[in-house]
N, C-alpha and C positions, 0 to 999 in steps of 0.2 A: 503494500500499500503505499502511496505517496506520501509524506509526511509534510513537504512544504509546498502544497499548490497554493494557488494566489489566494491570500487571505482577504483580498477586497470582496470576494464573491463569497455568497453563502455557500455555494456547492463546493469551492476550495476550503472553507473551514472547515466544514464538516467532514471531508475526504482527510484533513489533517489529523483527524482524532481516530486512532487505531483502537478497535475492539476485539475483545478475546471472546470466544463462545465458552459458556459454563459446561463444565464436564456433565456427563449425563446424571452422574451421582448427586451432585449439586443441584441439579434441576428436579430430582425426584425429593430432594430433602428440603427443598424451597428455601430458599435463602432469602430472608425477610428484608433486609438493606445492606448496601453497601455506603461507607461514608469516605470522601477523599478530602483532605485539608491541604491547601497550598497556602504559603504565605511568603509574605514579603515579593510580590512581582509588581512591576512599575505601571502606573495608568496615568495617563495625561487626560485631566479633566477640561472641557471647554474653558479658553482663554486663561488657562494657567501658565504660569512661567516656565515651570519644570514639571516633572511627573511626581505624583503621590504614590506611597507604598498601599498595596492594597492586599487583602487576603481572602479566599474564597474558601467555600464548604459545600461541596456536592452530596447531596445524599440521595441516593434512587434505590428503586425495588427494580431488580433486573428482571427481565422477561428471559431472554436468551445469550445475553452477553453482558461482559463487565467492559469497563474503559481501560485502556494502557495507561498508567498514571504516568509514566513518562511522556508520552504524546499529549497528554493534557498539559504538562507543563509546556510543552514546545509550543502547543495551541496558543496557552495564555501568552506567550513571549511575542505570537502576532499580533496580539491585541494592544500591547504596549504603547504606541504610538496613535492608537485609534482616539481622536477627541471624542468623548461622549460623556454624558453625565453617568452617575453611578446606576441610578434606575435603567437606563438605555443599556448600558453594558452588561449589567445582570440579567435583564431580559434577552440580550443578544446571545450571551454565553448559554442561558437555560435552554434558550430554542435549538442552539447548535449541537449542544450535548444531548438534549432529548431526541434530535433528528438521527444524530449518528447511534444512538444506544436503542432507541424505541423501549424505554422501561416503562413498567407499569405506572409510576409517579415518579417525579423528579423535583428536588428542591434544591435551588442554589442561592446562596446567601452570600453577597460580596460585600465587605467592609472596605472602607478607604480612610486611611487616616493621611491628613494633608500637614505639611510642616508647622503650620500654625496651631495644631492642635486640635484641630476639628475631625470628629469621627463621623461617617456616613455609612449606614447599613441598608441594603436594599435587597429584597428576598424575593425570589420570582420561582413560582410553582407550576408545573406542567405534569400531564398526566390524564388518565382516565377520569 
């Protein structure tokens, strides 16, 4: 799978997220949820002089696959220079991860910490 497709297109962003099928034994036991936490990736808010630091928590109930953590980190790196509000970025990230995984449900929480001490958290939920 290609990891660095054009990050400007939705299809390119989704293709950069690698998934791994759940082994049959895990499907049978019914994994309830998977949580990934990634700290300290840069994000540039609109009108900002420089990037702010963000963290993201992705929780999802897998249907048939899990996301590769390394590809998720690489994907977030492609979003570092995209000027967007925290709310817009959380929604975009949730849409892309949900499209790649097709989970039963997904919750993505994005927290931005600016240099002046302001913290903003946005939560996006996708699923059935």
